[in-house]
N, C-alpha and C positions, 0 to 999 in steps of 0.2 A: 249038761255040764258045759258044753262049748258055748252056749248062749250066755250062761252066767259069766264065764271068763271074758267073753267079748264085751259084755256090759261093764264089767270091772275095768277092762282096758280102756273103754271110752271115758269112764269116770276119771281114771288116772291121767289120760291125755288132756281132758278138760282142766283138771286141777293144775297140771304143769303149764299149760298154755296161759291160764289165768295168772299164775305166779310169775312166769317170764314176762308177761305183758306189763306187770306192775314194777319191774325193776327199772332203775334209772338208766339213762342213755350212755353212761360211762362203760363202754364195752371194750374188752381187751382179749376176748377169747372167741375163736371161731369153731363152731361145731359143724362137721359135715355129716349128713345123715341121708340114708336112702329112704324114700317115702313112696309107697305104692297107693295110688288113688284109683278106686273103682268108680268109673263114670256112672252117673245116675241117668237112667233113660226116662225122658219126658217126651212122649209121643215119638217123633222121629229124631229128636235131639238127644245128644249125650252131654250131660252137664258135669263139669269138673268142680264147680263151686269156688273158683278164684279168678282174679284178674291179674294181668301182668303190666308192667311198664318197663321202659328202657329199650335198648338195642343200639347197634352201632350207627343206625341212621337217626337216632334221637339226640336231643340236646341233653348231655349229662348234667348240666347245671340245673335242670328241672327235676333231677332225681333226688327225692327227699331221703333216700337210704344211702347215698354215696357220701362218705365223710369228706372227701376232698373235691367233690363235684366234678370228677373226671371219669368215673366208672361208667362204662357203656354197657354193663351187663344187664341181664333180664332179672327183674325183681318182682316179687309178689306184692301187689299194691292193695289188694282187698281179698278177704276170705269170707265166704258166706257162712254165717252162724249155722252150725249143725249140718252143713253141707258135706259132700264127699271129701273135699280137701281138708276141712277142719277135723273131720273124723279121723283122717289119716295122719294128722299131726302137722300139717303145713301151717305156717304162721306168716302174717303180714311182715314184710321186710326180708324174708328169706330170699337169697340169691339163687336162681336156678342155674346149676352148673351143667347138668345133663338131663335129657329127656329120652327115655328108652335107649340109653347108651350113646345118644348123639350129643356131641359137644355143643353147648349153648353159650359159650363165652364170647364168641365173635359172630353173632347173628343179628339180622335186622329184626325189628319188632314183628313184622309180618311173617318172617321165617319161623320165629319162635311160636307165634300163634298157630301157624299151620302144623308144626310138629306136635303141639299139644292137642289139637282138635281133630286129628285123623279119625274119620268116621268108622274105619274098620278095626279100631282098637278100643276095647272096653276097659282096659287097664292102662294107666300111665305110671311109669316108674321114673321117679325123679331122684337126682342127687342134688341136694341143696346145701348151701352154707348159711348158717344162722349165727348172728353175733350174740354172744352171751356176755353178761355183765359181771363185774367185780370178781373175776376169776383169773387164774394165772395162765401162762403161755398158751400155745396152740394145742387144741385137743381135736383129735380126729377119731370118730367112731362111725360105724355103719350099722344101721338098723334095718332089718328086713321085716316089713310089716305086711 
């Protein structure tokens, strides 16, 4: 029964991700959610299945996800299809607010990378902010996955 529920969950996540990726870029609502990613072991490497951009040491003008080009936050720039991050519900453009309880709003790119890739952690718990489109005011929810 648990495997059936998990497969249904994956199908729902994929449908929602596909739907959200097709919405236009007129975003007016921020959804904060907790996402738990179980790292995939490949030999001696632990794979998260996503890449990041940004940081206080980077040029915010190069950030394609910052509306005013001044945000120095950490953003998800790529998500590997069917990888651990996508399975957990992480999406390209999500802003990483916390990693395992650590604040990520004022960190360098390298500090963010090191927090995400600690070798002694098989699970990464993120708090992310996602822009949603064509909705009203600020929405905040938390999902434990």
